[in-house]
C-alpha positions, 0 to 999 in steps of 0.5 A: 499741101499747105496753103496760105489763106489771107485773113479774109478768104480764111474767114469765108472759108470757116463761116462757109461764105461763098467764094470766087477764085481769080487767076493771076496770069492775067495780071502778070503777062495778060494785060499791060500796066497800068491796066493789068493791076486796075483790073485786078483790083476792079475784079476783086471789088466787083466780086465783093460788090455782088456779095461773095469773097474774092480769091485771087491765087499766086504763088510767092516765094514757092508758097501757095496764097489764096487770097492776096494782098494790094501788095502781092497784087501789085507785084504780079502787076509790076515784076518782070520775075513772075514766073507763069506756071501750069500744072507741069511746073507746080514742083519746080515752083514750090520746090525752088521758091519761085514767084509765080502766076496761076493759069486756068489749069493751076487755079482750078487745082489750087482752088479745089483743094481749097475747097472753093467751087467757082472760078472766073476767068477770061477765056481758057487755053485750048487746042493750038492752030496748026498743031492740034497736039499742042494742048493747053493743060487748061482742058485736061484740068477742067476734065479732071477737077470738079469746079465750076469755071465761068468765062468767054470761051476759049482765047480767040488765038485757039482753034476754036472748033477743036477745042470745044471737040476736045471739051466733048470728048472728054466729058467737060459739060459747057453750059451757055450763059443766055446763049446758044452758042459759045462765045469766040472770046472777042466775039459773042459767037462763034458757030460752036453750040453749047450743051445747055442754055441757062439762064440764071445762077440758078440754073448753074447751081442746079447743074452743078449740084447734079454733077456732085451727086453723080459724082462726076470729077469734070469741070463745068464750064459757064461760057458768057458772051462779052458784053454787046457794046465791047464785041468786035466783028469776027471778020475783023479779028480774023484779019488781024490774028493772021497777021499776028500769027504771020508775025509770030511764025517770022519771028520763031515765038512759040510754045507758052509765049505765043498766047500772050505775043498774039493777045498783045499784037491784036491789041495794038493791030485793032487799036486797042478795041481787043484790050477793051474788049479782054477787060469787059468780058473779065469784069463781066464774067466777075459779076456772073461767077459772083452770082453763081458762088452766092446761090 
């Protein structure tokens, strides 16, 4: 498979410099304009400031781009014709020469193909509430692609206990970044235990090396809590989410449209608090990912 590398990423690969992959769905579908554009550029800046090279991944005209220029990032942030793609969509996206934003699943897939070991995102997909058979392809990708994925747990709109159980069953190692519980996305706690607490990037790197030496193919999930000053009370979140879920049901919104709808509704009903928390955790995760990549 042909990958198109930006000059910066190409040089980093040739010189074996630390690289951090970033997804593009958060730009095209996760945040409103212009916050999406501002955040995308800020995340790349944070990765650079912490000693690594950012590699935002997307598909343009059916070609996989690993590392984007500012014009491409702006297109993701402003165009209404960017398709959100997971693994099942790849033949269609590439065969039909589409412009697409990559999810956790597809970003992990392409990053691994490119030889990048560390990937940062906000929250992973998971098992949907009320319908346990609706399982995000993010999870199956985590079970079969040996990446280090830095996140703040699964998105709050999902069934977090069921998602945690799925990760355990399918052998995905979950590390808590200076914490003992998997973060609840906008909340720092969930009541769900991690497999091991880690205090530093060196701890993560040592565990990832052991996985590789053993020959395991699963991702290692590094769960990082949202910065404390941006945390939102769990009960407040559940109340807001209940209203959003009711509205989604009334509007018959489901499938891949449900998560962005719910997150948008939560931002509106919280007076923008969830949006601020989302951006804060994205930025914090980028710092942690860069620290891990440089080890």
